C-alpha positions as CSV (number, residue, x, y, z in Angstrom):
1,X,101.6,78.3,110.6
2,X,98.2,77.1,109.1
3,X,96.5,79.4,106.5
4,X,93.8,81.6,107.9
5,X,90.4,82.1,106.4
6,X,91.5,85.2,104.5
7,X,94.5,83.6,102.9
8,X,92.5,80.5,102.0
9,X,89.7,82.7,100.5
10,X,92.2,84.8,98.5
11,X,94.0,81.8,97.0
12,X,90.8,80.0,96.1
13,X,89.3,83.1,94.6
14,X,92.4,83.7,92.4
15,X,92.6,80.1,91.2
16,X,88.9,80.0,90.4
17,X,88.9,83.4,88.7
18,X,91.7,82.2,86.5
19,X,89.6,79.1,85.6
20,X,86.6,81.2,84.8
21,X,88.6,83.4,82.5
22,X,89.9,80.4,80.6
23,X,86.4,79.7,79.6
24,X,85.0,83.2,79.6
25,X,83.3,84.7,76.6
26,X,82.9,88.3,75.9
27,X,79.8,88.8,78.1
28,X,81.5,87.3,81.2
29,X,84.7,89.4,80.6
30,X,82.6,92.5,80.2
31,X,80.7,91.8,83.4
32,X,83.9,91.2,85.4
33,X,85.3,94.5,84.0
34,X,82.1,96.4,84.9
35,X,82.1,95.0,88.4
36,X,85.7,96.2,89.1
37,X,85.0,99.6,87.4
38,X,82.0,100.1,89.7
39,X,84.2,100.3,92.8
40,X,86.5,103.0,91.5
41,X,86.7,106.5,93.0
42,X,83.8,108.7,91.7
43,X,81.2,110.9,93.3
44,X,81.3,108.3,96.2
45,X,84.7,107.3,97.6
46,X,86.0,103.8,97.2
47,X,85.6,103.3,100.9
48,X,81.9,104.2,100.8
49,X,81.4,102.0,97.7
50,X,83.0,99.0,99.5
51,X,80.7,99.5,102.5
52,X,77.7,99.6,100.1
53,X,79.0,96.4,98.4
54,X,79.4,94.8,101.8
55,X,75.9,95.7,103.0
56,X,74.4,94.4,99.7
57,X,76.3,91.2,99.9
58,X,75.4,90.8,103.6
59,X,71.7,91.2,103.0
60,X,72.0,88.7,100.0
61,X,73.9,86.4,102.4
62,X,76.8,85.7,100.0
63,X,79.8,84.7,102.2
64,X,82.3,84.9,99.4
65,X,81.2,88.5,98.5
66,X,81.1,89.4,102.2
67,X,84.7,88.2,102.7
68,X,85.8,90.1,99.5
69,X,84.2,93.3,100.7
70,X,85.6,92.9,104.2
71,X,89.1,92.7,102.8
72,X,88.5,95.7,100.6
73,X,87.0,97.7,103.5
74,X,90.1,96.9,105.5
75,X,92.3,98.0,102.7
76,X,90.3,101.2,102.3
77,X,90.8,102.1,106.0
78,X,87.3,101.4,107.3
79,X,87.2,101.7,111.1
80,X,85.7,99.2,113.4
81,X,82.9,101.6,114.1
82,X,82.1,102.2,110.4
83,X,82.1,98.5,109.8
84,X,79.8,97.8,112.7
85,X,77.3,100.5,111.6
86,X,77.3,99.2,108.1
87,X,76.6,95.7,109.2
88,X,74.0,97.0,111.6
89,X,72.1,98.5,108.6
90,X,72.4,95.1,106.9
91,X,71.1,93.4,110.0
92,X,68.1,95.7,110.1
93,X,67.3,95.2,106.5
94,X,68.1,91.5,106.3
95,X,66.9,90.4,109.7
96,X,68.1,87.7,112.0
97,X,68.9,85.3,109.1
98,X,72.0,87.5,108.5
99,X,73.4,86.8,112.0
100,X,75.5,83.8,110.9
101,X,77.0,86.0,108.1
102,X,77.7,88.7,110.6
103,X,79.6,86.3,112.8
104,X,81.8,85.2,109.8
105,X,82.3,88.8,108.7
106,X,83.5,89.7,112.1
107,X,85.8,86.6,112.2
108,X,87.4,87.7,108.9
109,X,87.7,91.3,110.1
110,X,89.3,90.2,113.3
111,X,91.8,88.0,111.4
112,X,92.7,91.0,109.1
113,X,93.3,93.2,112.1
114,X,95.6,90.6,113.7
115,X,97.9,90.2,110.7
């Protein structure tokens, strides 16, 4: 069976992160650490933080970030309705230019649900 978009994304992300870390200096390593620490449980749940990350990535139109947060939202138990509302906020803030990203986000979500 051919690889889906999620599996391709995860393999490429892992390979490229390993490459980045081969060359990474202290600043890059600290940034990556800070990024992962930001999404840990705190006053806001991991689920809410992933939805916030998704909306920010959606408005910034970063497809890699959107895919990453879609996967994490799925892992955190986000419902279809919660996802749709979060992406609707992104659509309102980002405007029609985000529609292609919404399509790809929903394609990734649908693939995750079918696994």
